[in-house]
C-alpha positions, 0 to 999 in steps of 0.5 A: 303764726308768731312764736310769741305768746305773751300778751304784751308783746304782741302786735295787734295782727299777731294777737288777732291771729293767735286768737283766731288759732285758739282763743284760750288765755293763760292767767299766772296768779302769783306773788311776791312772796317769801319762797325760801332763801333759795328762790326768787320772790317772784317764785309763784307767777314765775312758775305759772307763767313758765308752765302757761308759756309752754302750754301757749306754745304747744296748744295755742293760746295767749299767756296773760300778764301775771297778777301779783297780788292775792289773798292769803291769812293775815294775823294783826299784831299789837306791835309791829307789821301784820303777819301774812301767809308763811310768816305764821307757818309752822316752819318759821320759827319764830313767827315774824315778817319774812323778807321781801313779801308784798302781795296781800289783798283782801279775797273781797278785792282780789275776786273783784280784781279777777272779774274785771279781768274776766270781763275784759278777757271776753270783750278782747275776744277769749273764749276760755281762761286758764288760771293757776298759781299762788295757793289761796288764789288758786283756791279762790278761782276754784270756788268761784269758776262755775259762777263766773262761767255763767256770768261771763259766758266764759270756760274756765279751767280750775286745778281744784275743780278739774283735776282733783289730785292730778295736778303736779305744779305748786304743790308745796311751798318753796319745797322740793316741787316749787323748787324743782319747777322753778329750777325748770323754768328759770334756773337762774333764779334758784340757788340751793347753796343758800339752804343749811348745809345741815340736814338736821336744820329745816329751811325757814318758811318752807313746806313740803318735801325737802328742797335741798332735793329739788332738781330740774328734772323733777321740775319738768316731770311735774310740768309735763304731767300738768301740760298734758292735763291742760291740753286734754281739758282743752280738747275735751271743752272744744275750744 
């Protein structure tokens, strides 16, 4: 069986072999969003895709292309663009449009998009979909999985519903957790030197523990914990 795991790279016979071995799809639900001055703008789906590639290599299955559109809070302004997500975080001072964010869609449209993905996944032969990534997208997915399992006849895996507080990947916003995970899966896309050298100056638009303490080793630790949860859940489901 091929060692390739990304859906878009598989030839038809390779797709069929991987699907027969384990009919599990992993769906990164990410964004193109400010993740601090130190991280690439695709940090959300880069992290979830990195996690899911490891899961597919370890447990079997196929990594679907990431969805980079997602819901989030939005604040209209009398003048200037709407403010989305971390634009209005407590650590964004003053509140303003942060560079590079381009992902917002309404929650309703996001749910419609996810339903289309699930319908096509079932048609293609998948029996289970694991999805995770951007926080509001993760939340919307978790709210709907019970309904969607009945609607589409699929087994679904949700960080919120299935693992409570045990899940350890993407648990802040561009802080020590996310920055460490990105360092583990794509070290060339993190530059800690961009962060303020003065520890008294908190990085703009960052939530969680200080990203200046991020290390790839901590990222690996978080990834391994989450992978163990995914593997155990797939075994429990009997997929």
